[in-house]
N, C-alpha and C positions, 0 to 999 in steps of 0.2 A: 583515203575516204573519211576516216575518223576525224581528221583535222578539218576537212572541208565541212562536214556536218556540224561539228561544234562551232566553227566560225560562222556558218550561216545561221545557226540557231541563236547564237549570241547577238548577231546583227538584227535578226528579225524579231526576237522576243527579249529585248533587253530588260524590260521591267520584270517579267516573270522570272528570268534567269537571276536577276539581282535579288529579288525577293526570296527565291529558293536558297541562294547562297547565304543571305543574311540569316535565314531561319536555321540552316545547318550550322553556321558559325555560332549563333546564339545558343543552340542546343549543346554543342560541344563545349562552349565556355561554361555554361551553367552546370553541366554534369561534372566537368573537371574541377570546377570551383567547389562544388558540393563534396566531391571525393576528397579533395585536398583538405577541406575543413573537417571532414569526418576523421581523417587520419590525425590531423593536428589536435582535434578535440579529444580523441582517444588517448593520445600521448599526454595531453595536459591533465586530464582527469587522473590517469595513472600516476603521474608525477605528484599531483596534489595529495592523493591518498597515500602514496608512499612516504612523502615528507611529513604528513600529519600522523602517520601510523594509525590510520582509521581503525576503530574496533571492528572485529569480525562479527561480534554479536553485541547488541545494545538492548538492555531492558530498562525502560523508564518506569519509575515507581514513585507514587505519591503516598505518603503515610509512614507509619513506623517501619523501621528496617532492622533486621537482625544481622549485623555485619559479621560477627564470628561464624554464624551458620553459612553465610555466603562464602567466606574465606575457606571454610572447611570443604565446601562443595568444590570450589575451584582447585584446591590442593589435591582432591581425590580424583580429579578428571585428568587422565594422561594427555589428552589432546590440548589442554589449556596451557599456553606458554606464559601469559601474563594476565593479571586480573586487577581491577581497581574500581572504586566507587567514587564518582565525582558528584558534586552538588550543583544544582541549578536553582538560583533564587528567583522565583517568579515575582515580577514587579508590575503593578498596574500601570498602564500607559499614562495615566494622569500624574503619576509620581516620577515620570521621566521627562526631562527637558533637555533639548539639544539646541544650543545657540539661542536660547530664550523661547523656543517653540516646544510646546507640549506634544507628546506622542499619544495623547488620549484618543485620537482618531485612528491610530494604527491598527491594522488587522492582525499584526504579529503578536505572538506571546513573547514579550521581551523579558530578559532576565540577566542576572549577573553570574559570572563564573570566575574561577581562577584557572591558571594554566594546569594542564594535566601533568601528573608526576612522571608516569612511565610511557604513556602513549596517548592517543587522542589529543595531539598538539594543535593549538590554535595558532595560525601562521599570520605573518605580516605580508605585505605586498611583495616582498623579496623571497617569500617562501620559507622564512626562518621562524622558529617558535618565538612567540611574543614573551618578552619579560616586562611585566607591568611594574611601574614604580608607584609609591603612595601618591594618591591624588590624581593619578592618570586613569583615563577611561579609553579603552580601545573599542571601537564601534564597528558593528557588522558592515560588510562592504555594501550591502543594499542601501544603506543610508547615505553613503557617498554617491552612489549612482543616481539616487532620486533628489540629491541636493539638500537633504535634511541637515547635514552636518559638514563642517570643514575643520581641517586641522587647526588647533588652537582655540576652537570655540569653547566657551564655558558651558558646562553641563551640570545638571542637578538631578540626583537620583535619591529618592526617599529623603529629601531635605539635605543631602550631603553634597558639597561642591566638588566638581571634578573639572579636568581639562581634557579635551579630546586630543589624544596623543598619537593615534594611529588607527589602522583599519584591520579588521579581522577577516581572514579567509578560513572558513570553518568547513571541513570536509563532511561534517554531518549535517549542518544546518545552513550551509551557504545557498542551497538551491531555493528557487522561488517556490518550489512545492512544499518546502518545510515551513510549518506555521510558527516555529520557535526560532528565536535569534539570541545568541549568546554575546553579551558585552563582557570584556575582560577587565578586571580590577586587581589591585594588589591584595594579598592575603589579609593584611590588617584592615583595609577598607571593607573587604567582604565580611570579616568577623564583626565589624562594628555595625553592619547593616543586616546581618543574618536574621536577627530576631524581628525585623520589620516586614519581612516578606514571607512567602510560602515556599518552602524548600521541596524540590523534586530531586530524586536521586537518579543518577545514570549508572547503572550496573553494567560494566564493560568487560569484554573478554577478547584477548588476542590468542589465536590458535597456532599450533605448530604446523598444521595442515588444514587449509581452508575447506578441503573436501570433507572434513569431519564436522562441519557446521551443523548439519542436520542432526547428527548424533548428540551434539551439545544441547541444541534446542529441545530435543525430545527428553533428554535427561533433566534439563532445567524445569520443564513443565511437570515431569513425573515427580520431581523432588518437592513440588509445592512451594517453591521459593517466591520471593516478592515479585509480583507481576501486575501491580495496579497502574497500568499504563501500556503504551504500545511497545512491541518488541520488533527490532529492525536488524536485518542481517547485512553483511558486506555487499552482496549483489545489489540490494535495493539502494544502498548509499551510492554505489557506482552509477546506477541508473538515474537517480535523482540529480547527481552532479552533472550528468550529461544531457538531461532532458531539455533544459532551457535552450542551450545552443543547438541541441539535437533537433528541436522542432524547426529551427530555421534551416538546418541542413535538409530535413525532410521536405520542407517547402521548396527548397532549391531543386532537390531531386524531382519533386512532382512537377514543378514548372518546366524543368529541363525535359522531362518525359513528354509533357504536353507540347512543348516547342518541337521536340523530335518528331512527334506524331504529325504536327502541322507541316514540318519539313518533308516528311515522307509523302504526305498527301500532295504537297506542291510538286514533288518530283513525279509522282504518279500522274497528276493532271498534266504536267509538262510533257511527259512521254506520250500520253494519249493525244494531246494536241499535236505533237510532232508526227504521230501516225496519220492523223487527219490531214496534216499539211503535206506529207509525202504522198498520200492517196491522190490529193488534188494535183500535185506536180506530175504524178504518173499519168493521170487522165489527160493533162495538157500534152505530155510527151506522146501519148498514144493517139492524140488527135492530129498527128502529122509532122512530128519533129524528128522522125527517123528512128530506125531500129536501135542504133547505138545510144541515142538519148533515152529511149524506153528502157533499155537494159540498165543504164546508169540509175534512172529513177526507181526502177524495180529493185535494184540492189539496195538503194537507200531505204526503201520501204521495208525490205526484209530486215535490214540492220536495226531500224527503229522498233520493229516487232521483237527482235531478239533482245534489245535493251530493256523493253518493257517486261519480257519474260524473266530476265535476270533480276530486275527490281522486285518482281513478285515471287521470286524463288522457284521459278519454273525452268526445268531443263528443256530448252527449245528443241534440240535434236530429238530427245526422247518423246516430247509431245508430238512432234511431226511423225515419228515412227508409229506411235499409238494411233494417230489419226489415219495413217496409211493402212494399218492393219484393220481398223474399224471400217474404212471404206471398202477394202477388199472383202471383208466378211459379209457386209451388206450387199455388195454387188453379186457375190456368189448366191445369196438368198434370192435376189432378183432373177439371176440366170436360171436357178433351179426352178423357179415358178414358171418362167417362160418356157423352159425345156419341157415341163409337165404339160404345157399347152401345145407343144409342138411348134414353138416359135423361138425367136431370138431377138436381141435388142435392135438389130438393123431393120427388122420388119414391123416394128411398133412405132406409133406416132408419139410425139413428145408428151402429150397430155397423159397417155396411158403409162409411159415410162415414169413420169413424175408421180402419178398415183401409186404405182407399184413400188417406187423408191420410198415413199412415205410409209407404205405398209412394211417394207423391209426394215426400216428404221424402228418401227413399232415392235416388230417381232424380235429384233436384235436387243432392244431395250437397254443399250449401253450409253445412251445420251449422245449429244452432239449432232 
């Protein structure tokens, strides 16, 4: 019976069946693609941050800095494994040229840095810490993506000539959400330009246990240490690195959910149409096609109803049992009323029975 119903349905409703199949396939593809991308993104972010040894706590600071006091604080904190202070030389966009084009219109806060000593490594495209040579400029990856720079381009920073030698993957500032971008140069080039820009300090900590991050932040604030700038923790770095691709994944999940909803709606409408079709076929069979044909079409109708119930999450046998109990309860109400009048159903006309049945339904108050 199942095979016959499916075969007849496909033959009679090819377009709706094909549309439903396409929606189901598209929903499955989108959701599986989004899930795969989410797993890959999580692994890629974790690998980037592990290779870069991303700081667990970063305090940016502009202005005078008391390095000995910071070192003493870090040495006194048992949760601190490593500590360093890096410099970020802010450079106005008008003083940056890549391939002959100025970055004066850039919305990014561009600046120069050198490679981290102990952690917070700036990586190349192969995931290795960058070693800059004199005269080389390693450019943030975003400028490769937007076509602002190419390998071998001539660059000029604060009047000093450089050559674009590679691309920077920065676990702190790689994200589109970060307003700052670090260019990497050799220590001698940085020293020559340091007095021409505005220096910002990156006070960085790596912990033995990341669970102690809150304790370190609280202690840092309580100690009144340098804090003229934003303070960022490891969880936020992780979120920022994931959010750009994560937005695309979220969109895929959303579209997949919408397509799934449309597919379920198509299935429901198909099942309702199937029930209407089976009702019409049963009417035709009841019009004189014989008892065997009526039983066959009645079975098809019941099966279509059961399929709809399964799609809606309804237990068909349980629903039928509840309906039987409800009918019996209401019929007993009707019988009791007739008995009180000294009558029974066989002695009443159809109009009276119909009115009394409606009254029994109202008194029962169980719906249906």
